[in-house]
C-alpha positions, 0 to 999 in steps of 0.5 A: 167942391167949391173953392174954400173961403179964408177962415178969420185971422187966417194969413194969406200964406196959410190959406193958399197952402190949405186952399191950393191943397183942398183944390189938388184933392178935389180935382187933381186933373186941373192946372195948378196955374188955375187952382193958383187963380181960383184961390187968388180969386177967393182971397180977395173976395174975402178981403175986399179986392185986396190984390194978392202978396206975391210970394219970393218961392218959385217951386218947380210946379209953379213953372209952365211947361213948354207946349209941344210946338213952342220954340225955345225963344217964345217959351221962355218969354211966355214963362219968364212974363207968368212968372214975374206976373205972379212972384216977387223975383226980377226978370234975370230970376225968372228967365234963368228959372224958365231956362232951366225947365227948358232944359229939362224939357228938351234933355234927360240929363238933370243931375249932378255928374249924370251923363244926359242923352241929349240933356244937361250934364252936370260936373263938379270940380272943386278948387282952392279960391284966390281971387275968385279965380276958378278952374271950371273944367279940366282935362283930368278924369273925374269920379265916372271916368269921363274926360271933358275936351278943353277945345270943344267948349262952346261959350256963345251962348252962355255969354250972353247971360253968365249968371253964376248960380247956387248949387244949379239953382236956377231961382238962385242967382248970386254973381256972374261968371267974368272972363270966361276963356279956355286956357291951359286945356282948362275952361277958366272963369271968375266969380263976381259974387253979389255986392256985399248986403244984396241978401242974407244968402248972399253975405253967408255965401260971400263969407264962406268963400272968402274964408275958403270953405266953399271952393267948388265949382259945377258946369252944366252942359250940353254934349254935342259930341262925344266918344267912349274911352274904351269902345270895346266897353259900352261902360266905360267913360266918355270923352266929350269932344264938343260941348255947350256950356248951360250954366255954371254953379257954386256948390259945396260938394268937390269932385274933381281934385285938379280943377284949382283955382288959379289966382296964385299963378295969376299973381292976384292976390287973396 
């Protein structure tokens, strides 16, 4: 099937959607990136070589897959270059999207409160917000019956780029985590949201946090060492002994009532 041509008066977004859908139907084995390039080329030919408008929306199918023999660093570099070339996003956002894709590729776990066999485990905790100081994780059992030992946290890799995300969305950074440390048998951190006026989404999140409506955080980590709490029961909860922090998000669904913001104890004013 030939590549569709833009209709008179058709917007670029409408044409790209129609063109991509038509090519996917006619040649489903063709890589997504190639279909996108073919449609962009058809648009440019019709509009006298006008450069295509970059989209800010990155769908999962837009993110390249790691090659079997590709290292993590090589994939992140390649993926970041491709996304910043094709989409109107900055390097940090692209890098986080690519890191999320690598984590999915290298492990099995990808759900909230889910145990991943060698992959990313996500655990959600709730707390009262004062001064943006959060308990990200403590040693109390969660709804899955799992316990995360505080002295097992490896923060070294995450501390190099401690981006705070919204709801585990790698394409939706909202700020940074600061002063990450283990204290009083809990993992703690300070949420530094992006400045007011950065975007409408950031302003909305800031207002919801300040109003005490958003008060839950969720850690994504890779288990390094764990054990069954009850060795005689294979369905019992896990005790995570050593774990690497991969990402940490502000979320809307609480799970652990003991993971509280600790500003009052630190004498931080609201």
